[in-house]
C-alpha positions in Angstrom: -61.8 65.2 -41.8 -58.1 64.7 -42.7 -57.6 68.5 -42.8 -59.3 69.1 -39.5 -57.0 66.4 -37.9 -54.0 67.9 -39.3 -55.1 71.1 -38.4 -55.7 70.2 -34.6 -52.5 68.2 -34.3 -51.0 71.7 -36.0 -52.4 73.9 -33.3 -51.6 71.5 -30.5 -48.1 71.6 -31.4 -48.2 75.5 -31.3 -50.4 75.8 -28.0 -48.0 72.9 -26.4 -45.1 75.0 -27.3 -46.2 78.7 -26.2 -48.5 77.2 -23.2 -45.1 75.5 -21.6 -44.4 77.3 -18.1 -40.7 77.6 -19.1 -41.8 79.0 -22.6 -43.7 81.9 -21.1 -40.9 83.0 -18.5 -38.2 82.8 -20.8 -40.6 85.1 -23.2 -41.5 87.3 -20.7 -37.8 88.2 -19.7 -36.6 88.6 -23.3 -39.7 90.6 -24.0 -37.6 93.2 -21.7 -34.5 92.8 -23.9 -31.6 90.9 -24.7 -30.1 88.6 -22.1 -27.3 86.3 -21.8 -27.9 82.3 -20.9 -26.6 83.1 -17.1 -29.0 85.9 -16.9 -32.2 84.1 -17.8 -31.0 81.3 -15.8 -30.7 83.3 -12.6 -33.8 85.6 -13.5 -36.0 82.2 -13.6 -36.7 80.4 -10.7 -36.4 77.0 -10.6 -34.9 76.5 -14.4 -32.2 74.0 -14.6 -29.4 74.5 -17.2 -30.7 71.6 -18.9 -34.4 73.0 -19.0 -33.2 76.4 -20.3 -31.2 74.8 -22.9 -33.8 72.8 -24.3 -36.3 75.8 -24.0 -34.2 78.2 -25.7 -33.5 75.8 -28.7 -37.2 74.9 -29.2 -37.8 78.5 -29.2 -34.9 79.3 -31.7 -36.1 76.3 -34.0 -39.7 77.7 -33.8 -38.4 81.2 -34.9 -39.3 82.9 -32.0 -35.8 83.4 -30.4 -32.6 84.3 -31.9 -29.3 83.3 -30.9 -26.2 85.5 -31.3 -23.0 84.1 -30.8 -19.7 86.4 -30.6 -16.1 84.7 -31.3 -14.7 86.3 -27.8 -13.1 84.0 -25.1 -14.8 83.0 -23.0 -17.5 82.6 -25.9 -20.4 85.1 -25.5 -24.1 84.3 -26.2 -27.1 86.3 -26.3 -30.5 85.6 -26.9 -33.4 88.2 -28.0 -36.9 87.7 -29.2 -37.5 87.7 -33.1 -40.4 90.1 -34.6 -42.5 86.9 -34.1 -41.7 86.1 -30.4 -42.4 89.7 -29.9 -46.0 89.2 -31.8 -46.4 86.8 -28.9 -45.9 89.5 -25.9 -49.1 90.9 -26.2 -51.0 87.5 -26.0 -48.5 86.2 -22.9 -49.6 89.4 -21.3 -53.2 89.2 -21.9 -53.0 85.7 -20.3 -51.0 86.6 -17.3 -53.4 89.2 -16.8 -56.5 86.9 -16.9 -54.3 84.4 -14.4 -53.9 87.2 -11.8 -57.2 88.1 -12.1 -59.1 84.7 -11.7 -56.7 83.1 -9.5 -58.6 83.8 -6.4 -61.7 82.2 -8.2 -59.7 78.9 -9.5 -58.6 78.5 -5.8 -62.1 79.1 -4.5 -63.2 76.2 -7.0 -60.5 73.5 -6.2 -61.0 73.6 -2.4 -64.8 73.4 -2.9 -64.1 70.7 -5.3 -61.6 69.0 -2.7 -64.0 69.3 0.1 -66.8 67.8 -1.7 -64.4 65.1 -2.9 -63.1 64.1 0.6 -66.8 63.8 1.6 -67.6 61.3 -0.9 
């Protein structure tokens, strides 16, 4: 029983990381190649400086993103996906495809549910 619980907690941590909307967006952009911090920030609508920093640090900690700092003035820092991060692009692309295909059905189901809930 302890092994099952520990495995569930471990899986939940991984799913929380890769299922986070900012993680998905950052990995999506990095799948196109190496980017600097500000380039990522400008390409991801709605992400704050703080949230991008937290997301990149988490992805780096998990081994999905590599950070390379150059000793220049001003400092230059680039981010890219690691091989482990690259292995995530296929599953994320499949999930994005599923979401695009099924979004209308989800929206219809939500509207029907909300109508039923409003009627009592």
